[in-house]
C-alpha positions in Angstrom: -28.8 52.0 7.7 -31.5 54.6 7.0 -32.7 54.3 10.6 -29.2 54.9 11.9 -28.5 58.0 9.7 -29.1 61.2 11.7 -28.8 59.5 15.0 -25.7 59.9 17.2 -23.6 57.9 14.8 -21.6 59.9 12.3 -20.5 56.8 10.4 -20.8 53.1 10.1 -17.9 50.7 9.8 -18.2 47.3 8.1 -15.7 44.4 7.8 -15.7 42.3 4.6 -13.8 39.1 4.2 -11.2 39.0 1.5 -12.8 35.7 0.4 -16.0 37.6 -0.6 -15.1 39.9 -3.5 -18.7 40.1 -4.6 -19.8 41.8 -1.4 -16.8 44.1 -1.6 -18.0 45.3 -5.0 -21.6 45.8 -3.7 -20.3 47.9 -0.8 -18.1 50.0 -2.9 -20.9 50.7 -5.4 -23.1 51.9 -2.6 -20.7 54.6 -1.5 -18.7 53.0 1.2 -15.0 53.9 1.4 -12.5 51.1 1.7 -10.0 51.4 4.6 -7.2 49.2 5.6 -6.8 45.5 5.3 -6.5 43.4 8.5 -5.4 39.9 9.4 -7.4 38.2 12.2 -5.5 35.6 14.2 -6.6 33.1 16.8 -5.0 31.3 19.7 -6.6 28.2 21.2 -5.6 27.1 24.8 -6.1 23.4 24.2 -2.7 21.9 23.5 -0.8 25.2 24.2 1.7 24.8 27.0 1.6 27.4 29.7 4.4 29.9 28.9 7.6 28.9 30.6 8.6 31.8 32.8 7.0 35.2 32.3 9.3 36.3 29.6 12.3 38.6 29.7 10.4 41.5 31.2 7.9 41.8 34.1 4.6 43.1 33.0 2.8 45.4 35.4 -1.0 45.7 35.4 -2.5 49.1 35.2 -4.3 49.5 38.5 -7.1 51.7 37.3 -8.2 54.8 35.6 -6.1 57.0 38.0 -2.9 55.0 37.7 0.0 57.5 37.3 1.4 55.4 34.3 -1.9 55.7 32.4 -0.9 58.8 30.4 2.4 57.2 29.3 0.5 54.1 28.1 -2.1 56.2 26.4 0.6 58.2 24.6 2.5 55.1 23.4 -0.8 53.5 22.1 -1.9 56.8 20.5 1.5 57.1 18.7 1.4 53.5 17.5 -2.3 53.4 16.4 -2.7 57.0 15.3 -5.4 57.8 17.9 -6.2 61.5 17.2 -8.5 62.2 20.1 -8.0 62.5 23.9 -5.8 59.4 24.2 -5.8 59.2 28.0 -9.6 59.6 28.0 -9.9 56.9 25.4 -7.8 54.5 27.5 -9.9 55.4 30.6 -13.1 54.5 28.6 -11.6 51.1 27.7 -10.9 50.4 31.3 -14.4 51.5 32.3 -15.8 49.0 29.8 -13.9 46.1 31.4 -10.7 46.1 29.4 -7.4 45.4 31.1 -4.0 47.0 30.4 -0.5 46.0 31.2 2.9 47.6 30.5 6.6 47.1 30.7 8.7 50.0 31.9 12.2 50.9 32.9 13.1 53.6 35.4 12.1 56.4 33.0 9.4 55.4 30.6 6.8 52.9 29.5 8.5 50.7 26.9 5.5 48.6 25.8 1.7 48.3 26.5 -1.1 45.9 25.8 -4.9 46.2 26.2 -7.1 43.1 26.3 -10.6 42.0 27.2 -12.4 38.8 28.3 -15.6 39.0 26.3 -18.5 38.8 28.7 -20.6 35.6 28.8 -18.1 33.8 26.5 -14.9 31.7 26.9 -12.9 33.9 24.6 -10.9 37.1 24.8 -9.3 39.7 22.5 -5.9 41.2 22.5 -7.0 44.6 21.3 -3.8 46.6 21.3 -0.1 45.9 21.7 2.6 48.5 21.1 6.3 48.7 21.8 8.2 52.0 21.7 10.4 52.1 18.6 13.6 52.5 20.7 12.7 49.4 22.8 11.9 46.9 19.9 13.7 43.6 19.5 14.2 43.2 23.2 11.4 40.6 24.0 9.0 43.2 25.3 6.2 42.3 22.9 6.7 38.6 23.7 6.5 39.4 27.4 3.3 41.4 26.9 1.7 38.6 24.8 2.5 35.9 27.3 1.2 38.0 30.2 -2.0 38.7 28.3 -2.5 35.0 27.4 -1.8 34.0 31.0 -4.4 36.5 32.3 -7.1 35.5 29.8 -6.5 31.8 30.4 -6.8 32.4 34.1 -10.1 34.2 33.5 -11.4 31.1 31.7 -10.7 31.9 28.1 -10.1 29.0 25.8 -9.6 31.1 22.7 -8.0 34.5 22.1 -8.3 36.6 19.0 -6.6 39.7 17.6 -6.5 41.8 14.5 -3.3 43.1 13.0 -1.9 44.9 10.0 -0.8 42.1 7.6 2.3 44.0 6.7 3.6 44.0 10.3 5.9 41.0 9.9 7.7 41.5 13.2 4.5 41.6 15.2 3.2 38.5 13.3 6.4 36.6 14.2 5.8 37.3 17.9 2.2 36.2 17.7 3.0 33.0 15.7 5.8 32.1 18.2 3.1 32.2 21.0 0.7 29.9 19.1 -1.5 32.3 17.1 -2.6 31.2 13.6 -4.2 33.3 10.8 -7.9 32.8 10.6 -9.4 35.5 8.4 -8.2 38.4 6.2 -10.6 41.3 5.8 -10.9 44.9 4.8 -12.8 47.7 6.7 -15.2 50.0 4.9 -16.7 53.2 6.2 -19.9 55.1 5.3 -20.3 58.6 6.6 -23.6 60.3 7.3 
């Protein structure tokens, strides 16, 4: 950590499993600040049927960093995940790093968005972000986005897909469980500023 201090990093982030209270105490005693708790969930392709149909909604793929819908997706994700920086720039960076994004829209607005990645040189992927506009919830938009993401990652050769979520988000958890995700690990994040 001493080698990293003073470099381009302003902070370090660490994840500690809830099953390791001893490490949690050590980290806290060394000045790390505890953040939020997360639930990791995993999906394994073996034994999972291919989704019947594509869901109630058609998921469009973001065509690139200049797609005209990108600012709407970025705003929806920023509102949901409390991104406080240049949200469109942040989404463009994700796309430049190999992430994919999809969305559901009606004539006027983006109703839901997902961002996912096939991890290079592996057979697994991550569903990094999924958000549905508050006024569009309970309309199968989240289900459609999860199915499209899993279909895309399976087609890319992924046999496993992982995600992290707020454990108190019971509606989101129900969507993930219905698509075959199971809880794998509960952990807390810790941050140390320089």
